[in-house]
C-alpha positions as CSV (number, residue, x, y, z in Angstrom):
1,M,0.0,0.0,0.0
2,A,1.0,3.6,-0.6
3,D,2.8,5.5,2.2
4,R,1.1,8.1,4.3
5,F,2.2,11.7,4.8
6,K,1.7,13.5,8.1
7,V,1.7,17.3,7.7
8,Q,2.1,19.1,11.0
9,A,4.0,21.9,12.9
10,K,7.1,21.1,14.9
11,G,9.8,23.2,16.4
12,G,8.7,26.4,14.8
13,K,8.6,24.9,11.3
14,H,6.2,23.0,9.1
15,V,7.2,19.3,8.6
16,V,6.1,16.5,6.3
17,I,6.6,13.1,7.9
18,T,6.5,10.0,5.6
19,V,5.1,7.0,7.6
20,D,4.4,3.3,6.8
21,S,0.8,2.9,5.7
22,S,0.6,-0.4,7.7
23,D,2.1,1.1,10.8
24,L,1.7,4.9,11.1
25,S,4.2,5.0,14.0
26,T,7.0,3.8,11.7
27,I,8.7,7.0,10.3
28,L,10.2,6.5,6.9
29,G,11.5,10.1,6.4
30,T,11.0,13.7,7.6
31,R,11.3,17.0,5.6
32,E,11.3,20.4,7.4
33,F,10.3,23.7,5.8
34,A,10.4,27.3,6.9
35,T,7.0,28.8,7.8
36,R,4.9,30.2,5.0
37,N,7.1,28.5,2.4
38,L,4.8,25.5,1.4
39,R,1.6,25.4,-0.7
40,A,-0.7,22.7,-1.8
41,V,-1.6,22.5,-5.5
42,K,-4.3,20.3,-7.1
43,E,-3.2,18.7,-10.3
44,A,-4.7,15.8,-12.3
45,G,-6.8,14.6,-9.4
46,A,-3.9,14.5,-6.9
47,I,-2.1,17.0,-4.7
48,N,1.4,18.4,-5.1
49,L,3.3,20.1,-2.2
50,E,5.6,22.9,-3.6
51,T,8.0,25.4,-2.1
52,I,6.9,29.0,-2.6
53,S,10.3,30.6,-2.6
54,K,11.7,28.5,-5.5
55,G,8.6,26.7,-6.9
56,I,10.1,23.3,-6.3
57,K,7.8,20.3,-6.2
58,V,8.8,18.4,-3.0
59,F,6.0,15.9,-2.9
60,G,4.0,15.0,-6.0
61,A,0.8,13.2,-7.0
62,L,-0.4,12.5,-3.4
63,A,-3.8,11.1,-3.0
64,H,-5.8,13.4,-0.7
65,A,-6.6,10.5,1.7
66,T,-2.9,9.8,2.3
67,I,-2.3,13.2,3.8
68,L,-2.8,13.1,7.5
69,K,-2.8,15.5,10.5
70,S,-0.5,14.9,13.5
71,D,-3.3,12.8,15.2
72,N,-3.5,10.5,12.1
73,S,-6.8,11.9,11.0
74,V,-7.4,13.1,7.4
75,W,-7.5,16.9,6.7
76,A,-10.8,16.7,4.9
77,G,-13.2,14.4,3.0
78,N,-12.4,15.6,-0.6
79,I,-9.5,16.8,-2.5
80,D,-10.6,20.5,-2.8
81,D,-11.2,20.8,0.9
82,V,-7.8,19.2,1.7
83,V,-6.0,21.7,-0.6
84,T,-7.9,24.6,1.1
85,A,-7.1,23.3,4.7
86,L,-3.5,22.7,3.9
87,N,-2.9,26.1,2.4
88,A,-4.6,27.7,5.4
89,F,-2.4,25.7,7.7
90,F,0.8,26.6,5.8
91,L,0.0,30.4,6.3
92,T,0.1,29.9,10.1
93,T,3.2,30.4,12.2
94,P,3.8,27.3,14.4
95,H,4.4,27.6,18.2
96,N,8.1,27.8,18.7
97,L,8.1,25.0,21.2
98,E,5.5,22.4,20.1
99,E,2.5,21.9,17.8
100,L,-0.5,24.1,18.3
101,D,-2.8,21.3,17.2
102,D,-1.8,19.4,20.3
103,I,-3.8,21.7,22.5
104,P,-7.1,20.0,23.6
105,A,-10.4,21.7,23.3
106,P,-10.9,24.4,26.0
107,I,-12.9,23.5,29.2
108,N,-14.8,26.2,31.2
109,D,-13.2,27.3,34.5
110,R,-9.9,25.5,33.9
111,F,-6.3,26.6,33.4
112,L,-4.2,25.5,30.5
113,K,-1.2,23.5,31.8
114,Y,1.9,22.4,29.9
115,S,3.9,19.5,31.2
116,S,6.1,16.8,29.7
117,D,5.4,18.0,26.1
118,T,1.6,17.7,26.8
119,Y,-1.2,20.3,27.2
120,S,-4.0,19.7,29.6
121,W,-6.9,21.7,31.2
122,E,-6.6,21.6,35.0
123,T,-8.3,23.2,38.0
124,A,-6.4,25.7,40.1
125,S,-4.1,24.3,42.8
126,G,-5.0,24.9,46.5
127,S,-8.4,25.0,48.1
128,G,-10.0,26.4,45.0
129,S,-9.8,29.0,42.2
130,T,-11.5,31.6,44.4
131,L,-10.4,33.1,47.7
132,T,-12.8,34.1,50.4
133,Q,-12.9,37.7,51.7
134,E,-11.4,36.5,55.0
135,E,-8.5,34.8,53.2
136,V,-7.8,37.9,51.2
137,E,-7.9,40.1,54.3
138,D,-5.6,37.8,56.2
139,Y,-3.1,37.7,53.3
140,V,-3.0,41.5,52.9
141,G,-3.0,42.2,56.7
142,G,0.0,40.0,57.1
143,M,1.8,41.9,54.4
144,L,1.1,45.4,55.9
145,D,1.3,44.8,59.6
146,G,4.4,46.6,60.9
147,D,6.3,49.9,60.8
148,E,7.5,51.7,57.7
149,T,9.6,54.9,57.5
150,F,7.7,57.5,59.5
151,I,4.5,55.4,59.1
152,A,3.0,52.9,61.5
153,V,0.7,50.3,59.7
154,T,-1.6,48.0,61.6
155,Y,-4.4,45.6,60.5
156,D,-7.5,45.3,62.7
157,D,-9.0,41.9,62.0
158,T,-12.1,42.7,64.0
159,D,-13.3,45.4,61.6
160,G,-11.2,44.5,58.5
161,N,-9.5,47.9,58.4
162,I,-5.9,48.8,57.7
163,D,-4.7,51.7,59.9
164,F,-1.9,54.1,58.7
165,V,-0.5,56.5,61.3
166,V,1.9,59.2,60.3
167,P,3.7,61.0,63.2
168,V,3.3,64.8,62.7
169,K,4.2,67.8,64.8
170,D,2.8,71.3,64.4
171,E,5.5,73.4,66.1
172,D,6.1,76.9,64.8
173,A,9.4,77.1,66.7
174,M,10.5,73.5,66.0
175,G,11.3,73.3,69.7
176,S,11.2,69.5,70.1
177,N,13.8,69.0,67.3
178,S,12.4,65.5,66.7
179,D,13.9,63.1,64.2
180,T,10.9,60.8,64.3
181,H,8.1,63.3,63.3
182,L,7.2,65.2,60.1
183,A,6.3,68.9,60.2
184,T,3.2,70.5,58.9
185,Q,3.4,73.0,56.0
186,Q,2.2,75.8,58.3
187,S,4.8,75.2,60.9
188,I,7.6,75.0,58.3
189,K,6.5,78.4,56.8
190,A,6.2,80.0,60.2
191,Y,9.7,78.8,61.2
192,V,11.2,80.1,57.9
193,D,9.5,83.4,58.1
194,A,10.7,83.9,61.6
195,N,14.3,82.9,61.0
196,S,15.3,84.2,57.5
197,G,16.0,87.5,56.0
198,S,18.6,88.9,58.3
199,L,21.3,88.0,60.9
200,S,20.0,87.5,64.4
201,S,23.5,88.3,65.8
202,A,26.8,89.8,64.5
203,I,29.2,87.5,62.7
204,T,33.0,87.8,62.8
205,I,34.9,86.7,59.7
206,S,37.7,84.4,60.7
207,N,38.6,83.0,57.3
208,A,42.0,84.4,56.2
209,D,41.4,83.6,52.5
210,P,42.1,86.8,50.3
211,S,38.7,86.3,48.7
212,F,37.1,87.7,52.0
213,A,39.6,90.5,52.6
214,H,37.3,93.1,51.1
215,M,34.5,92.4,53.6
216,T,34.0,94.4,56.8
217,T,34.1,92.4,60.0
218,P,32.2,91.9,62.1
219,I,29.0,91.8,60.0
220,S,26.4,93.6,62.0
221,S,23.3,92.0,63.5
222,G,20.3,92.7,61.3
223,T,22.2,92.7,58.1
224,S,20.1,90.9,55.4
225,L,21.4,87.6,54.1
226,E,21.1,89.0,50.5
227,A,23.5,91.8,51.4
228,V,26.0,89.4,53.0
229,L,25.9,87.1,49.9
230,R,26.3,90.1,47.5
231,D,29.3,91.3,49.5
232,M,30.9,87.9,49.4
233,L,30.3,87.4,45.6
234,E,31.1,90.9,44.5
235,M,34.8,90.2,44.2
236,Y,34.2,87.4,41.7
237,N,32.5,89.7,39.1
238,V,35.4,90.8,36.9
239,T,34.7,94.2,35.4
240,S,34.6,94.9,31.7
241,I,36.2,97.4,29.2
242,S,34.8,98.9,26.0
243,L,36.6,100.5,23.1
244,T,33.8,102.9,22.1
245,H,35.5,105.1,19.4
246,I,38.6,105.4,17.3
247,K,39.7,108.9,16.3
248,A,40.7,108.4,12.7
249,A,40.9,109.8,9.2
250,F,41.0,107.9,5.9
251,Q,43.3,108.7,3.0
252,A,41.7,110.5,0.0
253,T,42.1,109.1,-3.5
254,G,45.4,109.5,-5.4
255,S,48.9,108.3,-4.8
256,N,49.6,111.1,-2.5
257,G,46.1,111.4,-1.0
258,S,45.9,113.5,2.2
259,Y,44.2,112.3,5.4
260,G,42.5,115.4,6.5
261,T,41.1,115.9,10.0
262,T,40.6,113.0,12.3
263,T,37.1,112.4,13.8
264,Y,35.7,109.8,16.3
265,V,34.2,106.8,14.6
266,S,32.5,103.8,16.3
267,S,33.4,101.3,13.6
268,L,36.1,100.9,11.0
269,G,34.7,98.3,8.5
270,S,36.6,97.5,5.3
271,K,38.6,99.8,2.9
272,E,40.2,99.3,-0.5
273,V,43.8,98.3,-0.6
274,G,45.9,101.5,-0.5
275,Q,43.4,103.7,1.4
276,G,45.4,104.4,4.5
277,I,44.2,105.2,7.9
278,K,45.5,107.7,10.4
279,V,44.7,107.3,14.1
280,D,45.5,109.8,16.8
281,G,43.1,109.0,19.7
282,F,40.5,106.8,21.1
283,K,37.7,106.6,23.7
284,F,37.1,103.8,26.2
285,S,35.0,103.0,29.2
286,I,35.4,100.7,32.2
287,A,32.3,99.4,33.9
288,D,33.8,99.6,37.4
289,T,37.1,101.6,37.7
290,S,37.4,100.7,41.4
291,Q,38.4,97.2,40.3
292,T,41.2,98.2,37.9
293,G,44.7,99.5,38.4
294,D,44.7,103.3,38.2
295,T,47.2,103.4,35.3
296,S,46.8,99.9,33.9
297,V,45.3,100.9,30.6
298,V,47.3,100.0,27.4
299,F,46.5,100.8,23.8
300,K,47.9,98.5,21.1
301,I,47.9,98.6,17.3
302,G,48.5,95.4,15.4
303,G,49.5,93.7,18.7
304,S,52.2,96.2,19.6
305,S,51.8,98.7,22.4
306,V,51.8,102.3,21.3
307,Q,50.9,103.9,24.7
308,T,50.9,102.5,28.2
309,G,50.2,103.8,31.7
310,I,46.9,105.3,30.7
311,S,44.6,106.3,33.6
312,D,41.5,104.1,33.9
313,T,39.5,107.3,34.0
314,G,41.5,109.0,31.3
315,S,39.2,108.7,28.3
316,P,39.4,110.2,25.7
317,V,43.1,109.6,25.0
318,T,45.3,111.5,22.6
319,L,47.9,109.5,20.7
320,S,50.8,110.3,18.5
321,A,49.5,110.0,15.0
322,N,49.8,106.4,13.6
323,T,49.2,105.5,10.0
324,Q,48.5,102.1,8.4
325,D,48.7,101.9,4.6
326,P,49.2,98.3,3.4
327,G,49.7,97.6,-0.3
328,T,48.0,94.1,-0.1
329,A,44.9,92.7,1.3
330,S,45.3,92.6,5.1
331,S,43.9,93.8,8.4
332,V,44.9,95.6,11.5
333,S,43.4,95.6,15.1
334,Y,43.2,98.4,17.6
335,L,43.0,97.1,21.1
336,V,42.6,98.6,24.6
337,E,43.3,96.6,27.7
338,A,43.3,97.1,31.4
339,T,44.0,95.0,34.5
340,D,41.3,94.0,37.0
341,S,43.4,93.7,40.1
342,E,40.8,93.5,42.9
343,G,40.3,89.7,42.7
344,E,42.4,86.9,44.1
345,S,44.6,87.2,40.9
346,N,45.0,89.9,38.2
347,V,42.7,89.5,35.1
348,T,43.4,91.3,31.8
349,I,40.3,92.7,30.2
350,T,40.3,93.8,26.6
351,A,38.2,95.3,23.8
352,S,39.1,95.9,20.1
353,K,38.1,97.1,16.7
354,S,39.5,95.9,13.4
355,L,40.0,97.3,9.9
356,S,40.3,95.1,6.8
357,W,41.7,96.0,3.4
358,L,40.3,94.3,0.3
359,Y,40.8,94.4,-3.5
360,R,38.3,95.9,-5.9
361,V,36.3,93.6,-8.3
362,K,34.4,94.9,-11.4
363,F,31.7,93.4,-13.6
364,G,30.4,95.4,-16.5
365,A,30.6,96.0,-20.2
366,S,32.6,97.9,-22.8
367,S,33.0,98.0,-26.6
368,T,36.7,97.3,-26.0
369,A,37.5,94.0,-27.8
370,T,41.2,93.6,-27.1
371,L,43.9,94.6,-24.6
372,A,47.2,95.2,-26.3
373,D,49.1,96.3,-23.2
374,A,48.9,97.5,-19.6
375,A,47.9,101.0,-20.7
376,A,44.8,99.6,-22.5
377,A,44.0,97.5,-19.5
378,Q,44.3,100.6,-17.2
379,T,41.9,102.5,-19.5
380,L,39.4,99.7,-19.4
381,Y,39.7,99.3,-15.6
382,E,38.9,103.0,-15.1
383,G,36.2,103.3,-17.9
384,L,34.3,100.1,-17.6
385,N,30.5,100.7,-17.6
386,V,29.5,99.1,-14.3
387,T,26.0,100.7,-14.1
388,G,23.8,97.9,-12.8
389,G,26.8,95.7,-12.6
390,Y,29.4,95.4,-9.8
391,D,32.2,97.8,-8.7
392,N,33.2,97.2,-5.1
393,I,35.8,95.7,-2.7
394,K,35.3,92.1,-1.6
395,S,36.9,88.9,-0.4
396,S,37.5,86.0,-2.7
397,S,34.1,84.4,-1.9
398,N,31.6,83.8,-4.7
399,L,30.1,86.8,-6.5
400,S,26.5,86.9,-7.6
401,V,25.7,89.5,-10.3
402,S,23.1,90.2,-12.9
403,G,23.1,91.2,-16.5
404,N,22.3,94.8,-17.1
405,T,21.6,97.3,-19.9
406,A,25.3,97.6,-20.7
407,T,25.9,93.8,-21.1
408,N,22.8,93.6,-23.2
409,T,23.8,96.3,-25.6
410,A,24.9,95.5,-29.1
411,G,28.6,96.0,-29.6
412,N,29.4,95.7,-25.9
413,Y,31.5,92.8,-24.4
414,T,31.0,91.6,-20.9
415,W,34.2,92.0,-18.8
416,I,35.1,90.6,-15.4
417,I,38.1,92.3,-13.7
418,Y,39.5,90.7,-10.5
419,P,42.8,90.4,-8.6
420,V,45.3,87.7,-9.5
421,S,45.5,86.8,-5.8
422,F,42.0,85.3,-6.1
423,T,43.4,82.7,-8.6
424,T,41.6,82.1,-11.8
425,I,37.8,81.7,-12.0
426,G,36.8,78.1,-11.6
427,S,33.1,78.3,-12.6
428,I,30.5,80.8,-14.0
429,L,27.0,79.6,-13.6
430,Q,24.0,81.2,-15.3
431,G,21.2,79.9,-13.1
432,A,22.3,76.2,-12.9
433,T,24.1,76.1,-16.3
434,E,27.8,76.3,-16.6
435,V,28.8,79.2,-19.0
436,I,32.5,79.7,-18.3
437,D,33.1,78.7,-21.9
438,A,31.2,81.8,-23.0
439,F,34.3,83.7,-21.9
440,Q,37.9,83.9,-23.3
441,T,41.0,82.9,-21.4
442,D,42.1,85.5,-18.8
443,Q,44.7,88.2,-19.6
444,Q,46.9,89.5,-16.8
445,F,48.0,93.1,-16.4
446,S,49.2,95.3,-13.6
447,I,47.0,98.3,-13.0
448,V,47.2,101.2,-10.5
449,N,44.2,101.7,-8.3
450,Q,42.7,104.9,-7.2
451,Y,45.0,105.1,-4.1
452,G,48.2,104.6,-6.2
453,V,48.8,100.9,-5.4
454,T,50.0,98.7,-8.3
455,I,48.0,95.4,-8.3
456,A,48.1,92.4,-10.7
457,Y,44.6,91.9,-12.2
458,Y,42.9,89.3,-14.4
459,F,40.8,90.6,-17.3
460,K,38.1,88.1,-18.6
461,R,36.0,89.0,-21.7
462,S,32.9,87.3,-23.1
463,N,33.3,85.7,-26.5
464,I,30.5,87.7,-28.1
465,T,28.9,91.1,-27.6
466,Q,25.5,91.6,-26.0
467,A,26.2,88.3,-24.2
468,F,23.9,88.6,-21.1
469,S,20.4,90.0,-20.9
470,T,19.1,92.1,-18.0
471,T,17.4,88.9,-16.6
472,A,20.6,86.8,-16.6
473,N,21.8,85.9,-13.1
474,L,25.4,84.8,-12.8
475,T,27.4,83.2,-10.0
476,I,31.1,83.6,-10.3
477,D,33.3,81.2,-8.3
478,F,36.8,82.6,-7.7
C-alpha cells in the first residue's frame, strides 16, 4: 500500500513526515520547511506540495486521503477541501516549542497546563480557584502589619480595616527637634518666616582667604542675608572694558592722498587696498574703575603697544599719529586693555576694533574688444561701464551678479576684472548652467588703483557682444 504523509507543525517549522501505511508509527522520512514556504496545488486529481520561494515540487501526485494530521486523521473528505485546509495551515506560524494542534479543546473554569510535552486543562491548585474575603484580608493584613519609615501600619482583623498612622508635629518654633516626626506645612512656613531675611547676631569673619579680605568684619546684627551674599560674591564679578570710538581719518584718493582731520568713529569696517588710515586718539570706558589699576590701561595697534600707563578714568586719550597703509589685502586691530586687580589674581580685560583692506572687483561692459598692453587695461579698468553691474571691494568668496543694460547692448562685451590673488575663476553659472566657456581665457595686467597701489589683475572677456540680458543671473566662483 502507498505510504502516508503527516503534515504538522514542529519546532517552529512545518514538517512533512512520511510513515508506513501499515504502521503509522513507523517513520520513513522527515522534511522540514520554513513557515509560509509551502503550498498545496491540485493537479490531475492529486495534490502536489511545492515550495513558494523556489517553486520546487517536493511531494507530487499525493492522494488526498494519504495526507494526515498529527493525530493521524485526514485533513478533509475531498481533494478540494484538503487543498484549502493545507494552504490555510501553511499560512500559520507554528508555536516555537510544540505543535499548536496538540492543545485540547478548552474547558470552562480550567487553566491550560503544559507539562512533559503535553497540554491539559486543570483546576487551580489549593483550596479552589476563588479566595474568600477573609482569606484575602488575612493575606493583605500579614503583608502590611508593621512599621515603615515614619508610618505605622496595623491591620485590625475585627473590623477588617488597615490603619496608617503618620507621626506629625505642628510646632512653629520646631522646639522638640524630633527626628521621628514630620512637620506641617504651616509650621515650616512659620519657622522660615521667623528665622530668615537677616542675621540675628553679629558674625566675625575668621577666614583668612584673600577672597574675603574686602569684607567688613564683624558683620552687624540685622544685616540681610542677601546683602551678605552680594558682598561675598562681589569680588568674583570681573569688570569689563569697551573701546567705544577710534579717532581716525582715511586717505583720500590718489597716490599722495591726504588724510584730513581725524574724527571719532564707532566702527572701521573695510577699505580698499591702498586707502590708508591715520589714528591719533580713542575713547574707552570701564564698567567699574574701582576694580582696575589706576594706570593699567594700554593701547595696542596690530599687537604692539603704542601707549601705556593710561589712567583708567583718562578717556578720551590722545595718541601720537599712527598711519597704516598696506599695499596688499590685510587687516589691523586696535585694542585697549586694562588690569582688573581686585580679585584673588589679576585679570586682563580687553576690547578691540578691526579694519580690513580688500581688493576691488568689477563686472560690467565695454566695446573694447582687445587689450594690447597695460595702458589699454588701465583705461578699461577705469572706464568700464558698471552701471547695474558690480564695482566694489570684496573677499575671494563667490560673487552673484546680474546682466544689465550695458551687457545687453549690441557691440558691448561683458568684462570681469578681478585680482590675480583670487586665482583664476573656476566656474561661472547662469542659473544652474555652466557658462564659463562663454568667456575667453584671462589676460593678466598690472594696474594702478585709485590710491596709487599697483596690483596684478585678471581681465576676462565674453566671446560675443550683447552676451547677457538684463534677466541673466550669474554666480562667479573665484
